[in-house]
TIRO-2110 file (N, C-alpha, C; in Angstrom, 1 decimal):
// TIRO-2110
6.4, 22.4, -13.3, N, 1, A
6.7, 23.0, -12.3, CA, 1, A
7.7, 22.8, -11.1, C, 1, A
8.1, 23.6, -10.5, N, 2, A
9.3, 23.5, -9.9, CA, 2, A
8.8, 23.2, -8.4, C, 2, A
9.7, 22.2, -8.0, N, 3, A
9.5, 21.9, -6.5, CA, 3, A
10.6, 21.2, -5.7, C, 3, A
10.6, 21.5, -4.6, N, 4, A
11.8, 20.9, -3.7, CA, 4, A
11.6, 19.5, -3.6, C, 4, A
10.6, 19.0, -3.3, N, 5, A
9.9, 17.9, -3.0, CA, 5, A
10.9, 16.5, -3.5, C, 5, A
11.6, 15.8, -2.4, N, 6, A
12.5, 14.9, -3.2, CA, 6, A
12.0, 13.9, -4.3, C, 6, A
10.8, 13.5, -3.8, N, 7, A
9.9, 12.5, -4.5, CA, 7, A
9.8, 12.7, -5.9, C, 7, A
9.4, 14.1, -6.2, N, 8, A
8.8, 14.6, -7.3, CA, 8, A
10.0, 15.2, -8.1, C, 8, A
11.3, 15.0, -8.2, N, 9, A
12.1, 15.3, -8.7, CA, 9, A
12.2, 15.2, -10.2, C, 9, A
13.4, 15.8, -11.0, N, 10, A
13.0, 15.8, -12.6, CA, 10, A
13.3, 14.3, -13.1, C, 10, A
13.9, 13.5, -12.2, N, 11, A
14.0, 12.4, -13.1, CA, 11, A
12.8, 11.4, -12.7, C, 11, A
12.0, 11.7, -11.6, N, 12, A
10.4, 10.8, -11.5, CA, 12, A
9.5, 10.7, -12.8, C, 12, A
9.1, 11.5, -13.4, N, 13, A
8.5, 11.2, -14.7, CA, 13, A
9.7, 11.7, -15.7, C, 13, A
10.3, 10.7, -16.2, N, 14, A
11.0, 10.9, -17.3, CA, 14, A
10.2, 11.1, -18.5, C, 14, A
10.8, 11.9, -19.6, N, 15, A
9.5, 12.0, -20.9, CA, 15, A
10.0, 10.9, -22.1, C, 15, A
11.2, 10.3, -21.5, N, 16, A
11.9, 9.3, -22.5, CA, 16, A
11.3, 8.3, -22.1, C, 16, A
10.9, 7.2, -23.2, N, 17, A
10.5, 5.9, -22.7, CA, 17, A
11.6, 5.2, -22.1, C, 17, A
11.8, 4.5, -21.0, N, 18, A
12.6, 3.6, -20.6, CA, 18, A
12.4, 2.1, -21.1, C, 18, A
13.9, 1.4, -21.3, N, 19, A
13.7, 0.0, -21.4, CA, 19, A
13.4, -0.8, -20.4, C, 19, A
12.8, -0.5, -19.5, N, 20, A
12.3, -1.5, -18.3, CA, 20, A
10.8, -2.0, -18.5, C, 20, A
11.0, -2.8, -17.7, N, 21, A
9.3, -3.6, -17.6, CA, 21, A
8.1, -2.4, -17.3, C, 21, A
7.1, -2.8, -18.0, N, 22, A
6.1, -1.6, -17.8, CA, 22, A
5.3, -1.8, -16.7, C, 22, A
4.6, -1.1, -16.1, N, 23, A
3.4, -1.2, -14.9, CA, 23, A
2.6, -1.7, -15.7, C, 23, A
1.6, -2.7, -15.0, N, 24, A
0.3, -3.3, -15.4, CA, 24, A
-0.6, -3.4, -14.5, C, 24, A
-1.8, -3.5, -14.6, N, 25, A
-2.8, -3.4, -13.4, CA, 25, A
-2.6, -4.7, -13.0, C, 25, A
-2.6, -5.7, -13.7, N, 26, A
-2.4, -6.9, -12.8, CA, 26, A
-1.1, -7.1, -11.9, C, 26, A
-0.3, -6.4, -12.3, N, 27, A
1.0, -6.4, -11.4, CA, 27, A
0.8, -5.5, -10.2, C, 27, A
-0.2, -4.5, -10.1, N, 28, A
-0.2, -3.6, -9.2, CA, 28, A
-1.3, -4.1, -8.5, C, 28, A
-2.0, -5.0, -8.7, N, 29, A
-3.2, -5.7, -8.0, CA, 29, A
-2.3, -6.7, -7.3, C, 29, A
-1.5, -7.7, -7.6, N, 30, A
-0.9, -8.5, -6.9, CA, 30, A
0.3, -8.0, -5.9, C, 30, A
0.6, -6.9, -6.0, N, 31, A
1.8, -6.3, -5.2, CA, 31, A
0.8, -5.8, -4.3, C, 31, A
-0.3, -5.0, -4.5, N, 32, A
-1.1, -4.7, -3.3, CA, 32, A
-1.6, -5.6, -2.5, C, 32, A
-1.9, -6.6, -2.9, N, 33, A
-2.5, -8.0, -2.2, CA, 33, A
-1.4, -8.5, -1.2, C, 33, A
-0.3, -8.4, -1.8, N, 34, A
1.0, -9.0, -0.9, CA, 34, A
1.2, -7.9, 0.0, C, 34, A
1.3, -6.7, -0.2, N, 35, A
1.6, -5.6, 1.1, CA, 35, A
0.4, -5.4, 1.9, C, 35, A
-0.6, -5.8, 1.5, N, 36, A
-1.9, -6.0, 2.1, CA, 36, A
-2.0, -7.3, 3.5, C, 36, A
-1.4, -8.2, 3.1, N, 37, A
-1.5, -9.2, 3.8, CA, 37, A
-0.3, -9.2, 4.6, C, 37, A
0.8, -8.3, 4.3, N, 38, A
1.8, -8.2, 5.1, CA, 38, A
1.3, -7.5, 6.4, C, 38, A
0.2, -6.3, 5.8, N, 39, A
0.1, -5.4, 7.2, CA, 39, A
-1.0, -6.4, 8.0, C, 39, A
-1.7, -7.0, 7.4, N, 40, A
-2.6, -7.7, 8.1, CA, 40, A
-2.3, -8.9, 9.1, C, 40, A
-1.2, -9.8, 8.5, N, 41, A
-0.4, -10.3, 9.2, CA, 41, A
-0.1, -9.9, 11.0, C, 41, A
0.7, -8.8, 10.6, N, 42, A
1.5, -7.9, 11.6, CA, 42, A
0.2, -7.6, 12.6, C, 42, A
-0.3, -6.9, 12.1, N, 43, A
-1.6, -6.3, 12.7, CA, 43, A
-2.5, -7.5, 13.4, C, 43, A
-2.8, -8.1, 13.0, N, 44, A
-3.9, -9.5, 13.9, CA, 44, A
-2.7, -10.0, 14.8, C, 44, A
-1.4, -10.3, 14.4, N, 45, A
-0.3, -10.7, 15.4, CA, 45, A
-0.4, -9.6, 16.8, C, 45, A
-0.4, -8.6, 16.2, N, 46, A
-0.3, -7.5, 17.6, CA, 46, A
-1.6, -7.4, 18.2, C, 46, A
-2.9, -7.4, 17.5, N, 47, A
-4.2, -7.2, 18.5, CA, 47, A
-3.9, -8.8, 19.3, C, 47, A
-3.6, -9.7, 18.9, N, 48, A
-3.5, -11.1, 19.4, CA, 48, A
-2.5, -11.1, 20.4, C, 48, A
-1.6, -10.4, 20.3, N, 49, A
-0.7, -10.2, 21.7, CA, 49, A
-1.6, -9.5, 22.8, C, 49, A
-2.2, -8.3, 22.2, N, 50, A
-2.6, -7.6, 23.5, CA, 50, A
-3.9, -8.2, 24.0, C, 50, A
-4.4, -9.0, 23.2, N, 51, A
-5.9, -9.3, 23.9, CA, 51, A
-5.4, -11.0, 24.6, C, 51, A
-4.7, -11.3, 24.6, N, 52, A
-4.4, -12.5, 25.5, CA, 52, A
-3.6, -12.1, 26.8, C, 52, A
-3.2, -10.8, 26.8, N, 53, A
-2.7, -10.6, 28.2, CA, 53, A
-3.4, -9.3, 28.5, C, 53, A
-4.2, -8.2, 27.8, N, 54, A
-5.1, -7.3, 28.5, CA, 54, A
-4.2, -6.0, 28.9, C, 54, A
-2.7, -6.3, 28.6, N, 55, A
-1.7, -5.3, 29.1, CA, 55, A
-1.1, -4.5, 28.1, C, 55, A
-1.7, -2.9, 28.4, N, 56, A
-0.9, -2.3, 27.2, CA, 56, A
0.6, -2.0, 27.3, C, 56, A
1.2, -2.5, 28.3, N, 57, A
2.5, -2.5, 28.6, CA, 57, A
3.5, -3.5, 27.5, C, 57, A
2.6, -4.4, 27.1, N, 58, A
2.8, -5.4, 26.1, CA, 58, A
3.2, -5.0, 24.7, C, 58, A
2.2, -4.3, 24.5, N, 59, A
2.3, -3.9, 22.8, CA, 59, A
2.8, -2.5, 22.7, C, 59, A
3.0, -1.7, 24.0, N, 60, A
3.6, -0.1, 23.7, CA, 60, A
5.1, -0.2, 22.7, C, 60, A
6.0, -1.2, 23.2, N, 61, A
7.2, -1.4, 22.3, CA, 61, A
6.8, -1.5, 20.8, C, 61, A
5.7, -2.1, 20.2, N, 62, A
5.4, -2.2, 18.8, CA, 62, A
4.9, -1.1, 18.2, C, 62, A
4.3, 0.0, 19.2, N, 63, A
3.8, 1.0, 18.7, CA, 63, A
5.0, 2.0, 18.1, C, 63, A
6.0, 2.0, 19.0, N, 64, A
7.2, 3.0, 18.8, CA, 64, A
8.0, 2.2, 17.6, C, 64, A
8.1, 0.8, 17.6, N, 65, A
8.9, 0.4, 16.3, CA, 65, A
8.3, 0.3, 15.2, C, 65, A
6.7, 0.4, 15.1, N, 66, A
5.9, 0.4, 14.0, CA, 66, A
5.9, 1.9, 13.4, C, 66, A
5.6, 2.9, 14.2, N, 67, A
5.8, 4.1, 14.0, CA, 67, A
7.2, 4.8, 13.4, C, 67, A
8.3, 4.4, 14.2, N, 68, A
9.6, 5.1, 14.0, CA, 68, A
10.0, 4.2, 12.5, C, 68, A
10.2, 2.7, 13.0, N, 69, A
10.5, 2.4, 11.5, CA, 69, A
9.9, 2.3, 10.4, C, 69, A
8.6, 2.5, 10.2, N, 70, A
7.7, 2.9, 9.4, CA, 70, A
8.1, 4.1, 8.9, C, 70, A
8.4, 5.1, 9.7, N, 71, A
8.9, 6.6, 9.1, CA, 71, A
10.1, 6.4, 8.5, C, 71, A
11.2, 5.6, 8.9, N, 72, A
12.5, 5.3, 8.3, CA, 72, A
12.1, 4.8, 6.8, C, 72, A
11.4, 3.7, 6.9, N, 73, A
11.4, 3.2, 5.6, CA, 73, A
10.7, 3.7, 4.5, C, 73, A
9.7, 4.6, 5.2, N, 74, A
9.2, 5.6, 4.0, CA, 74, A
10.3, 6.8, 3.5, C, 74, A
11.0, 7.1, 4.3, N, 75, A
12.2, 8.2, 3.9, CA, 75, A
13.1, 7.5, 2.7, C, 75, A
13.7, 6.4, 3.6, N, 76, A
14.4, 5.6, 2.5, CA, 76, A
13.7, 5.2, 1.2, C, 76, A
12.8, 4.6, 1.3, N, 77, A
12.0, 4.6, 0.0, CA, 77, A
11.8, 5.9, -0.8, C, 77, A
11.5, 7.0, -0.2, N, 78, A
11.4, 8.1, -0.9, CA, 78, A
12.7, 8.4, -1.4, C, 78, A
13.7, 8.5, -1.2, N, 79, A
15.2, 8.9, -1.5, CA, 79, A
15.8, 7.6, -2.4, C, 79, A
15.8, 6.3, -2.4, N, 80, A
16.2, 5.2, -2.9, CA, 80, A
14.9, 4.6, -3.7, C, 80, A
14.4, 5.0, -4.5, N, 81, A
13.4, 4.1, -5.0, CA, 81, A
13.4, 3.0, -5.9, C, 81, A
15.0, 2.6, -6.1, N, 82, A
14.9, 1.5, -6.6, CA, 82, A
15.5, 0.3, -5.6, C, 82, A
15.0, 0.7, -4.4, N, 83, A
15.0, -0.4, -3.3, CA, 83, A
13.5, -0.9, -2.8, C, 83, A
12.8, -0.1, -3.6, N, 84, A
11.4, -0.1, -3.1, CA, 84, A
11.0, -1.9, -2.9, C, 84, A
11.4, -2.5, -4.1, N, 85, A
11.2, -4.1, -3.8, CA, 85, A
11.1, -4.3, -2.5, C, 85, A
12.2, -3.9, -1.8, N, 86, A
12.6, -4.5, -0.6, CA, 86, A
12.1, -3.7, 0.7, C, 86, A
11.9, -2.3, 0.5, N, 87, A
11.5, -1.5, 1.7, CA, 87, A
10.2, -1.1, 1.9, C, 87, A
9.3, -1.6, 0.4, N, 88, A
7.6, -1.7, 0.6, CA, 88, A
6.8, -2.9, 1.8, C, 88, A
7.8, -4.0, 1.6, N, 89, A
7.1, -5.2, 2.5, CA, 89, A
7.6, -5.1, 3.9, C, 89, A
8.8, -4.5, 4.0, N, 90, A
9.4, -4.1, 5.2, CA, 90, A
8.5, -2.9, 6.0, C, 90, A
8.0, -1.9, 5.1, N, 91, A
6.8, -0.6, 5.7, CA, 91, A
5.8, -1.2, 5.9, C, 91, A
5.1, -2.3, 5.3, N, 92, A
4.1, -2.8, 5.1, CA, 92, A
3.8, -3.4, 6.7, C, 92, A
5.1, -4.5, 6.7, N, 93, A
4.9, -5.2, 8.5, CA, 93, A
5.2, -4.5, 9.2, C, 93, A
6.2, -3.0, 9.4, N, 94, A
5.9, -2.1, 10.1, CA, 94, A
5.0, -1.3, 10.4, C, 94, A
4.3, -1.1, 9.5, N, 95, A
3.0, -0.2, 9.8, CA, 95, A
2.0, -1.3, 10.2, C, 95, A
2.0, -2.5, 9.9, N, 96, A
1.1, -3.4, 10.5, CA, 96, A
1.1, -3.4, 12.2, C, 96, A
2.1, -3.5, 12.5, N, 97, A
2.8, -3.3, 14.0, CA, 97, A
1.7, -2.4, 14.6, C, 97, A
2.1, -1.1, 14.0, N, 98, A
1.6, 0.3, 14.6, CA, 98, A
-0.1, 0.2, 14.6, C, 98, A
-0.5, -0.6, 13.2, N, 99, A
-2.1, -0.2, 13.3, CA, 99, A
-2.8, -1.2, 14.2, C, 99, A
-2.2, -2.4, 14.4, N, 100, A
-2.8, -3.4, 15.0, CA, 100, A
-2.5, -3.1, 16.6, C, 100, A
-1.5, -2.5, 17.0, N, 101, A
-1.3, -2.0, 18.3, CA, 101, A
-2.0, -0.9, 18.7, C, 101, A
-2.3, 0.0, 18.0, N, 102, A
-3.0, 1.2, 18.2, CA, 102, A
-4.5, 0.9, 18.2, C, 102, A
-4.9, 0.0, 17.4, N, 103, A
-6.3, -0.4, 17.2, CA, 103, A
-6.6, -1.2, 18.3, C, 103, A
-5.8, -2.1, 18.8, N, 104, A
-6.3, -2.8, 20.0, CA, 104, A
-6.3, -2.0, 21.4, C, 104, A
-5.6, -0.9, 21.6, N, 105, A
-5.6, 0.1, 22.7, CA, 105, A
-6.8, 0.9, 22.9, C, 105, A
-7.2, 1.5, 21.2, N, 106, A
-8.4, 2.2, 21.3, CA, 106, A
-9.6, 1.0, 21.3, C, 106, A
-9.7, 0.0, 20.9, N, 107, A
-10.7, -1.1, 21.2, CA, 107, A
-11.0, -1.4, 23.0, C, 107, A
-9.9, -1.1, 23.7, N, 108, A
-9.8, -1.4, 25.2, CA, 108, A
-10.7, -0.3, 25.4, C, 108, A
END
């Protein structure tokens, strides 16, 4: 099926087996755990920043940085898949900033 989506280009799912390392369930679980830890650390830090001051102006920049930075990292990862080992943790940290700040404001 032909698509204009750059993520699903003709080289996304090659039919020829590559010589690179194969993906395992164990590796997937470990990487998911590391990324989840990154999200939790920054979300809890942002949450703590808000509830020590109770001032939404303190965490407003974190919402902007997390949302825009996360969007940029998602775009970079989409177009440069070979950089994903670096961009995925950065995306997770930025997403944690955003989620922690928004959750704290909604809790208020």
